N, C-alpha and C positions, 0 to 999 in steps of 0.2 A: 532461612526460609526454604521450604521444600517446593518442588515443582507442583503447581496446581493450587498452592495456597495464595491467598490475596492478603496484602497488608497495606494499610494506608500510611503514607510517609508524610512527615512534615518537611518543609523546605530544608531544614538542617540535616535530615536523614536521607535526602534524595541522592541515590547513587545508581549508576547503570551497572547491572549485573553482567559478568562475562558470559560468553557463550561456552557451555560446558558439555553438551552432548549433541548427537545427531538425531533429528526427528524425521520420521517419514510421513506422519499423518498431518493433515491440515497444512498444506504448503501454501499458506497465504502470507502476504506481507510485502514490504518494499525491500528491494535488494540494495546492497552497498552501492553508493554512487548516485542513487536516485535523489533528485532535489525536491524538497518540500517547500511550498510557499508559506512563509511566515511573515509576521509584522516587520521583521528585520530584513526581509528579502528572501531569495531562494537559498536554502540551506541543505547541504547533503544530509540524508537521513541519519548517517552515522555520527554527525556532529550536533544533532538536536539534543536539547537538554530538558529535563523535567522543568515545567514552568514556562517554556517557550510558548508564545502566542501564535497559533497556526491559523491561517486564513482558511475558511470553510465556505462551501457553496450555500449551505443551509442555515448557518447561524452568523455568518460574517467573520467571526473569530472564536476560537476555543483554546483554552489553556491545556497544554499537554500535561497529563497527570502521571504517565508512566511510559517507559519505552522498554519493550521486551525484545531481545534478540535471540535467535536460535539458528543452529545449523540444520539445514534440511537437505535430504537427498531427493531431488525432484527432476522432472522433465520440465524445465522452465519454458515460459511462453515469451516470445519476442514480438513486440508490436513496433512496426516500422514507423518512423517519423511521419506525422501528418496523416496516417491511415485512418484515424478515427475522427477526423475533422481538421480544420485549419490549425496547424501547430499543436495538434493533439495526437500523440505526444510531441514534444519539441524536438526530440531526437529518438533514435531507436532505443527502446526501453525493454528491459527484461523484468518479468514478474513471476512470482510463484503461480502455478496453475489455478490455485483456489482463491487468489486475490480478487476481490470484488471491484469490478470496473463499472462506473456509472456512465451510461450512454443516453443521449437525448437528441439524436438526429434520426434520419431515415432508417438507420440500422435497427433502432429500437422497435420501430413499427414493423419493418420487414421481417426481422428475425424473431421478435417476441410479442408482436401484436399490441404494443403499448407505445405511447408517446415517449416514455422514459422507462429505462430498465437498468437494474443493477444486477450484474451477472458475473459469474466466475470467468476469469480471463480465458480459461480453456474452452469456454462456450463460444468464443469469438473466432476460433481457429478457421482460417480460410486457405491456409497453405501458401499464401503469397504475401499478404500484408501482415497477417497475424499467424505466426508459425511456431511449431514446437521445436525446441533445441534438444541436443543430446542430453541424456541424464547427467546431472552434476550435483555436487554438494556445494551449497551456497549459504551465506548468512542472510537471513531475512529479518526485518524489523517490524514489529507490531506497535502502532501508536495508540495509546490508551487515553481517552478523554472521559468526561463525566457521562457521556452518552455517545452513541455512534454518530459520526459526521461524514460528510463528503468533503475530502481535502483535495488539494491540487498537488500532484506529484508529476514532475516533468511536464507540466501543463495538462495532464490527463486527470479527470475526476475519478478518485478512488475512494471507496468506503473504508473508513477506519475500522479497526478491530472492534467487535461488539462483545463486550464482556458481561 
């Protein structure tokens, strides 16, 4: 399969493809070590498997259809523990700058004029609690479902990849 092609897999064909190249565009996704809330408990993103049942804010639960990993050269965003609400995130968290973060507290209203907002992590920069780190090459994981969902990653609400 070539980059950019989509293929539906049956359970017997489900495999996780290795990371093969470095990408600089669309630096979204969860970084290695980020835990995702599943029906089996919190699971590191790199240990998720196709077919896992992931807890979502919008649907209760969704079946993971694909996991795509890529190496990206980015200026990652660090969100300090508890800076986006009580235990959100649960500990300091590193995200790709284009990862969509779902916020639904005073920040959404103050920064974006809405009760709820889903914005790129880099739009939350404040230099203190949400800061940019030095450029790095890192592996990020995109979680693919039948449709886009809001999932829980390190206690923070994150929008899954929209394919």
